[in-house]
C-alpha positions as a Python dict, from the first residue, in 0.01 Angstrom:
ca = {
    (1, 'M'): (0, 0, 0),
    (2, 'A'): (-252, -104, 262),
    (3, 'E'): (-128, -107, 621),
    (4, 'V'): (-137, -434, 809),
    (5, 'A'): (-285, -409, 1153),
    (6, 'D'): (-71, -513, 1444),
    (7, 'P'): (-229, -816, 1604),
    (8, 'R'): (-89, -713, 1945),
    (9, 'S'): (-289, -386, 1943),
    (10, 'A'): (-615, -556, 1853),
    (11, 'P'): (-872, -624, 2121),
    (12, 'A'): (-891, -967, 2277),
    (13, 'G'): (-1204, -1082, 2087),
    (14, 'A'): (-1110, -933, 1755),
    (15, 'V'): (-1080, -1160, 1456),
    (16, 'R'): (-725, -1193, 1339),
    (17, 'A'): (-816, -1233, 975),
    (18, 'T'): (-710, -889, 864),
    (19, 'V'): (-413, -1032, 679),
    (20, 'P'): (-542, -1227, 379),
    (21, 'R'): (-391, -1566, 340),
    (22, 'Q'): (-198, -1608, 20),
    (23, 'P'): (-231, -1940, -160),
    (24, 'P'): (83, -2148, -153),
    (25, 'R'): (307, -2080, -442),
    (26, 'T'): (364, -2372, -671),
    (27, 'S'): (646, -2355, -912),
    (28, 'A'): (570, -2453, -1269),
    (29, 'P'): (734, -2776, -1366),
    (30, 'G'): (1043, -2713, -1560),
    (31, 'P'): (1177, -2915, -1846),
    (32, 'H'): (1389, -3122, -1605),
    (33, 'A'): (1123, -3171, -1343),
    (34, 'T'): (1031, -3529, -1266),
    (35, 'P'): (665, -3608, -1213),
    (36, 'G'): (563, -3733, -876),
    (37, 'P'): (454, -4086, -812),
    (38, 'A'): (106, -4169, -942),
    (39, 'P'): (-153, -4246, -679),
    (40, 'A'): (-172, -4614, -612),
    (41, 'A'): (-478, -4785, -756),
    (42, 'P'): (-696, -4955, -504),
    (43, 'A'): (-640, -5326, -489),
    (44, 'A'): (-902, -5525, -681),
    (45, 'R'): (-1115, -5716, -439),
    (46, 'G'): (-1284, -5956, -680),
    (47, 'V'): (-1311, -6326, -728),
    (48, 'P'): (-1005, -6480, -895),
    (49, 'R'): (-1047, -6556, -1262),
    (50, 'W'): (-982, -6926, -1224),
    (51, 'V'): (-1294, -6952, -1009),
    (52, 'W'): (-1507, -6832, -1300),
    (53, 'S'): (-1330, -7049, -1557),
    (54, 'A'): (-1342, -7365, -1348),
    (55, 'P'): (-1715, -7451, -1389),
    (56, 'P'): (-1721, -7451, -1773),
    (57, 'V'): (-1393, -7643, -1783),
    (58, 'V'): (-1531, -7906, -1544),
    (59, 'V'): (-1855, -7937, -1740),
    (60, 'L'): (-1662, -7967, -2068),
    (61, 'A'): (-1436, -8231, -1919),
    (62, 'L'): (-1724, -8438, -1784),
    (63, 'V'): (-1954, -8407, -2085),
    (64, 'F'): (-1704, -8429, -2371),
    (65, 'L'): (-1344, -8504, -2275),
    (66, 'Y'): (-1418, -8792, -2038),
    (67, 'P'): (-1636, -8988, -2287),
    (68, 'L'): (-1378, -8920, -2558),
    (69, 'A'): (-1104, -9051, -2332),
    (70, 'L'): (-1311, -9363, -2268),
    (71, 'V'): (-1343, -9421, -2644),
    (72, 'V'): (-969, -9385, -2696),
    (73, 'R'): (-898, -9609, -2397),
    (74, 'Q'): (-1138, -9877, -2520),
    (75, 'S'): (-969, -9878, -2860),
    (76, 'F'): (-639, -9973, -2692),
    (77, 'T'): (-786, -10232, -2451),
    (78, 'P'): (-950, -10510, -2652),
    (79, 'E'): (-1093, -10808, -2473),
    (80, 'N'): (-824, -11043, -2598),
    (81, 'G'): (-477, -10961, -2728),
    (82, 'G'): (-239, -10668, -2711),
    (83, 'A'): (-304, -10297, -2704),
    (84, 'F'): (-275, -10249, -3082),
    (85, 'D'): (-442, -10572, -3190),
    (86, 'A'): (-775, -10396, -3246),
    (87, 'Y'): (-609, -10138, -3469),
    (88, 'S'): (-426, -10407, -3666),
    (89, 'A'): (-745, -10608, -3713),
    (90, 'V'): (-951, -10307, -3819),
    (91, 'F'): (-690, -10165, -4058),
    (92, 'A'): (-647, -10505, -4221),
    (93, 'S'): (-1019, -10562, -4270),
    (94, 'T'): (-1180, -10506, -4608),
    (95, 'P'): (-1497, -10336, -4470),
    (96, 'F'): (-1287, -10065, -4305),
    (97, 'R'): (-1089, -9989, -4620),
    (98, 'E'): (-1407, -9981, -4827),
    (99, 'A'): (-1582, -9758, -4574),
    (100, 'L'): (-1284, -9522, -4565),
    (101, 'G'): (-1274, -9499, -4943),
    (102, 'T'): (-1652, -9448, -4967),
    (103, 'T'): (-1642, -9177, -4701),
    (104, 'V'): (-1360, -8989, -4870),
    (105, 'W'): (-1501, -8997, -5223),
    (106, 'L'): (-1852, -8905, -5107),
    (107, 'A'): (-1716, -8614, -4903),
    (108, 'V'): (-1492, -8488, -5182),
    (109, 'G'): (-1763, -8533, -5447),
    (110, 'A'): (-2023, -8356, -5235),
    (111, 'T'): (-1780, -8072, -5162),
    (112, 'V'): (-1701, -8019, -5530),
    (113, 'G'): (-2072, -8029, -5617),
    (114, 'C'): (-2157, -7781, -5341),
    (115, 'L'): (-1882, -7544, -5455),
    (116, 'V'): (-1996, -7544, -5818),
    (117, 'L'): (-2369, -7523, -5745),
    (118, 'G'): (-2328, -7280, -5456),
    (119, 'F'): (-2109, -7045, -5662),
    (120, 'A'): (-2358, -7042, -5950),
    (121, 'L'): (-2660, -6980, -5726),
    (122, 'A'): (-2480, -6712, -5525),
    (123, 'L'): (-2390, -6532, -5849),
    (124, 'V'): (-2753, -6526, -5956),
    (125, 'I'): (-2880, -6406, -5619),
    (126, 'A'): (-2612, -6138, -5577),
    (127, 'F'): (-2578, -5994, -5929),
    (128, 'V'): (-2893, -6083, -6124),
    (129, 'P'): (-3182, -5858, -6018),
    (130, 'F'): (-3509, -6046, -5984),
    (131, 'P'): (-3813, -6009, -5757),
    (132, 'G'): (-3768, -6187, -5426),
    (133, 'A'): (-3387, -6199, -5429),
    (134, 'R'): (-3368, -6070, -5071),
    (135, 'A'): (-3628, -6324, -4956),
    (136, 'V'): (-3427, -6605, -5115),
    (137, 'S'): (-3112, -6482, -4941),
    (138, 'R'): (-3291, -6485, -4605),
    (139, 'F'): (-3435, -6830, -4674),
    (140, 'I'): (-3080, -6961, -4708),
    (141, 'D'): (-3013, -6855, -4350),
    (142, 'V'): (-3324, -7042, -4238),
    (143, 'F'): (-3226, -7346, -4447),
    (144, 'L'): (-2905, -7380, -4246),
    (145, 'S'): (-3112, -7472, -3941),
    (146, 'F'): (-3293, -7761, -4112),
    (147, 'P'): (-3196, -8115, -4004),
    (148, 'S'): (-3031, -8329, -4270),
    (149, 'F'): (-3293, -8605, -4253),
    (150, 'L'): (-3563, -8354, -4355),
    (151, 'I'): (-3398, -8296, -4693),
    (152, 'T'): (-3351, -8670, -4740),
    (153, 'L'): (-3716, -8731, -4657),
    (154, 'A'): (-3819, -8473, -4916),
    (155, 'L'): (-3605, -8645, -5180),
    (156, 'L'): (-3768, -8976, -5090),
    (157, 'F'): (-4110, -8823, -5151),
    (158, 'I'): (-3995, -8712, -5497),
    (159, 'Y'): (-3755, -8982, -5619),
    (160, 'G'): (-3834, -9274, -5390),
    (161, 'T'): (-3962, -9609, -5508),
    (162, 'V'): (-4320, -9495, -5449),
    (163, 'G'): (-4241, -9127, -5491),
    (164, 'M'): (-4398, -8865, -5713),
    (165, 'A'): (-4160, -8912, -6008),
    (166, 'N'): (-4216, -9289, -6027),
    (167, 'G'): (-4590, -9239, -5977),
    (168, 'I'): (-4619, -8996, -6267),
    (169, 'W'): (-4407, -9226, -6484),
    (170, 'T'): (-4624, -9530, -6419),
    (171, 'E'): (-4949, -9339, -6470),
    (172, 'V'): (-4842, -9179, -6798),
    (173, 'L'): (-4681, -9484, -6956),
    (174, 'G'): (-4897, -9748, -6791),
    (175, 'V'): (-4600, -9954, -6666),
    (176, 'A'): (-4574, -10134, -6335),
    (177, 'D'): (-4256, -9967, -6209),
    (178, 'G'): (-4075, -9638, -6254),
    (179, 'P'): (-3709, -9584, -6345),
    (180, 'F'): (-3603, -9377, -6044),
    (181, 'H'): (-3425, -9599, -5793),
    (182, 'F'): (-3096, -9414, -5753),
    (183, 'L'): (-3160, -9286, -5398),
    (184, 'T'): (-3051, -9621, -5253),
    (185, 'T'): (-2718, -9596, -5437),
    (186, 'P'): (-2411, -9384, -5366),
    (187, 'W'): (-2537, -9133, -5623),
    (188, 'G'): (-2853, -9080, -5420),
    (189, 'V'): (-2646, -9013, -5108),
    (190, 'L'): (-2431, -8774, -5311),
    (191, 'L'): (-2738, -8587, -5439),
    (192, 'A'): (-2881, -8557, -5089),
    (193, 'E'): (-2554, -8425, -4946),
    (194, 'I'): (-2513, -8169, -5224),
    (195, 'T'): (-2872, -8054, -5176),
    (196, 'Y'): (-2832, -8015, -4802),
    (197, 'F'): (-2481, -7867, -4779),
    (198, 'T'): (-2489, -7622, -5073),
    (199, 'P'): (-2628, -7335, -4856),
    (200, 'F'): (-2324, -7373, -4630),
    (201, 'V'): (-2116, -7258, -4929),
    (202, 'M'): (-2360, -6994, -5045),
    (203, 'R'): (-2370, -6810, -4712),
    (204, 'P'): (-2001, -6701, -4705),
    (205, 'L'): (-2013, -6635, -5080),
    (206, 'L'): (-2308, -6396, -5045),
    (207, 'A'): (-2124, -6219, -4763),
    (208, 'A'): (-1816, -6182, -4983),
    (209, 'F'): (-2020, -6060, -5282),
    (210, 'S'): (-2190, -5796, -5067),
    (211, 'Q'): (-1848, -5639, -4999),
    (212, 'L'): (-1742, -5640, -5364),
    (213, 'D'): (-1704, -5295, -5516),
    (214, 'T'): (-1954, -5272, -5801),
    (215, 'A'): (-1740, -5004, -5965),
    (216, 'Q'): (-1497, -5277, -6071),
    (217, 'L'): (-1777, -5458, -6250),
    (218, 'E'): (-1888, -5139, -6424),
    (219, 'V'): (-1535, -5056, -6536),
    (220, 'A'): (-1480, -5409, -6668),
    (221, 'S'): (-1809, -5397, -6852),
    (222, 'S'): (-1733, -5056, -7002),
    (223, 'L'): (-1401, -5191, -7131),
    (224, 'G'): (-1584, -5457, -7328),
    (225, 'A'): (-1546, -5758, -7095),
    (226, 'G'): (-1824, -6014, -7123),
    (227, 'P'): (-2005, -6173, -6826),
    (228, 'A'): (-1788, -6485, -6831),
    (229, 'R'): (-1468, -6282, -6828),
    (230, 'I'): (-1595, -6055, -6551),
    (231, 'V'): (-1675, -6359, -6339),
    (232, 'R'): (-1336, -6515, -6410),
    (233, 'R'): (-1119, -6205, -6372),
    (234, 'V'): (-1305, -5991, -6115),
    (235, 'I'): (-1555, -6192, -5911),
    (236, 'L'): (-1378, -6527, -5876),
    (237, 'P'): (-1053, -6390, -5722),
    (238, 'E'): (-1260, -6209, -5459),
    (239, 'A'): (-1464, -6522, -5388),
    (240, 'L'): (-1173, -6765, -5347),
    (241, 'P'): (-1132, -6715, -4969),
    (242, 'A'): (-1505, -6765, -4912),
    (243, 'L'): (-1504, -7070, -5139),
    (244, 'A'): (-1212, -7218, -4947),
    (245, 'A'): (-1378, -7158, -4609),
    (246, 'G'): (-1717, -7293, -4718),
    (247, 'G'): (-1563, -7592, -4894),
    (248, 'S'): (-1353, -7685, -4591),
    (249, 'L'): (-1660, -7672, -4366),
    (250, 'V'): (-1865, -7887, -4605),
    (251, 'L'): (-1583, -8141, -4631),
    (252, 'V'): (-1567, -8180, -4252),
    (253, 'M'): (-1944, -8213, -4220),
    (254, 'C'): (-1972, -8466, -4504),
    (255, 'L'): (-1708, -8687, -4345),
    (256, 'N'): (-1921, -8713, -4031),
    (257, 'E'): (-2265, -8729, -4194),
    (258, 'F'): (-2478, -9015, -4061),
    (259, 'G'): (-2844, -8918, -4100),
    (260, 'I'): (-2844, -8880, -4479),
    (261, 'V'): (-2688, -9222, -4537),
    (262, 'L'): (-2926, -9383, -4290),
    (263, 'F'): (-3245, -9220, -4422),
    (264, 'T'): (-3175, -9290, -4789),
    (265, 'G'): (-3176, -9660, -4709),
    (266, 'A'): (-2861, -9715, -4913),
    (267, 'K'): (-2763, -10051, -4766),
    (268, 'G'): (-2466, -10087, -5000),
    (269, 'V'): (-2320, -9752, -4889),
    (270, 'T'): (-2110, -9783, -4573),
    (271, 'T'): (-1926, -9479, -4445),
    (272, 'L'): (-1711, -9453, -4133),
    (273, 'P'): (-2001, -9330, -3914),
    (274, 'M'): (-2218, -9614, -4047),
    (275, 'L'): (-1938, -9860, -3974),
    (276, 'V'): (-1916, -9736, -3615),
    (277, 'Y'): (-2290, -9785, -3583),
    (278, 'G'): (-2272, -10136, -3726),
    (279, 'K'): (-1978, -10246, -3511),
    (280, 'A'): (-2119, -10106, -3188),
    (281, 'I'): (-2495, -10168, -3221),
    (282, 'L'): (-2529, -10461, -3457),
    (283, 'E'): (-2213, -10662, -3383),
    (284, 'S'): (-2137, -10546, -3026),
    (285, 'D'): (-1770, -10520, -3120),
    (286, 'Y'): (-1691, -10216, -2911),
    (287, 'P'): (-1309, -10214, -2948),
    (288, 'A'): (-1341, -10217, -3329),
    (289, 'A'): (-1610, -9949, -3315),
    (290, 'C'): (-1386, -9732, -3097),
    (291, 'V'): (-1094, -9777, -3337),
    (292, 'V'): (-1305, -9660, -3631),
    (293, 'A'): (-1435, -9371, -3420),
    (294, 'V'): (-1081, -9264, -3328),
    (295, 'V'): (-980, -9268, -3695),
    (296, 'N'): (-1286, -9065, -3788),
    (297, 'I'): (-1218, -8816, -3509),
    (298, 'A'): (-853, -8778, -3613),
    (299, 'I'): (-949, -8704, -3974),
    (300, 'S'): (-1223, -8462, -3868),
    (301, 'V'): (-1002, -8271, -3624),
    (302, 'G'): (-728, -8239, -3884),
    (303, 'L'): (-969, -8105, -4144),
    (304, 'F'): (-1131, -7875, -3888),
    (305, 'G'): (-789, -7730, -3810),
    (306, 'L'): (-745, -7669, -4182),
    (307, 'Y'): (-1087, -7506, -4193),
    (308, 'R'): (-999, -7271, -3907),
    (309, 'V'): (-675, -7168, -4077),
    (310, 'V'): (-852, -7100, -4406),
    (311, 'S'): (-1136, -6914, -4233),
    (312, 'K'): (-890, -6697, -4041),
    (313, 'R'): (-706, -6602, -4358),
    (314, 'A'): (-1036, -6536, -4532),
    (315, 'G'): (-1155, -6317, -4246),
    (316, 'A'): (-1460, -6537, -4181),
}
């Protein structure tokens, strides 16, 4: 064992580092040892969250909530009478009941048409190989950005009174007028809405079909199932959530559609948005217009809530 020098016998300027310093012994934590307190995290010195959330809330309140509150307030404060007189007068009027019925049946009819046509077209694009299928799928995404009046204008060029179809008919048969005048009827509005809103159903369907396991189709086909049975038993159950989500969205949008009805020139077709326009702009009856607007908003919000529930369950 090495001898340790006596510090008293060392000269005055000698370094007293002859004895090596041993590191402090730390006992290993036993099974009953309690860990020491964790070091305290430094306090966050940032801006409070409510400061960041306040500007968008204020902008939303000023731009959307305040005008909406004015509409609701105006519906309860007619110029003459009680608070609910405007509601009683509007609900008892024949134009409102007719507009409500027209709006509902056009929206439901357009939704059913979009579901049927969108499902058929999505099947062809997803499962029938043909040149340009991917380009068609991408065009659907671009089509969603088109304004509704553009589609109506295109239909007017084709089926309008002086459109291509009537022009060809008169030139071939030598008559003065063609037979295509349905665009100014409810059927023309229905055709325009189906044409415009069908891609809104096709988009979620194509997304659902892209996740479908093709092995199921191959097994069903190898077992002797025909195309119709494969669609009914394999593809349709997988597409139901996407159909429900797309149909709910189309129903909400058709209830609030204004441009298609206006551009078709269907004077005999009055929906709730058209009735609001007529009461406010043409008749200057603002309380009645606000009542119709409140009813339209209530229906739309209710259906939008249904759409969100369906979309959440469908994973959209």
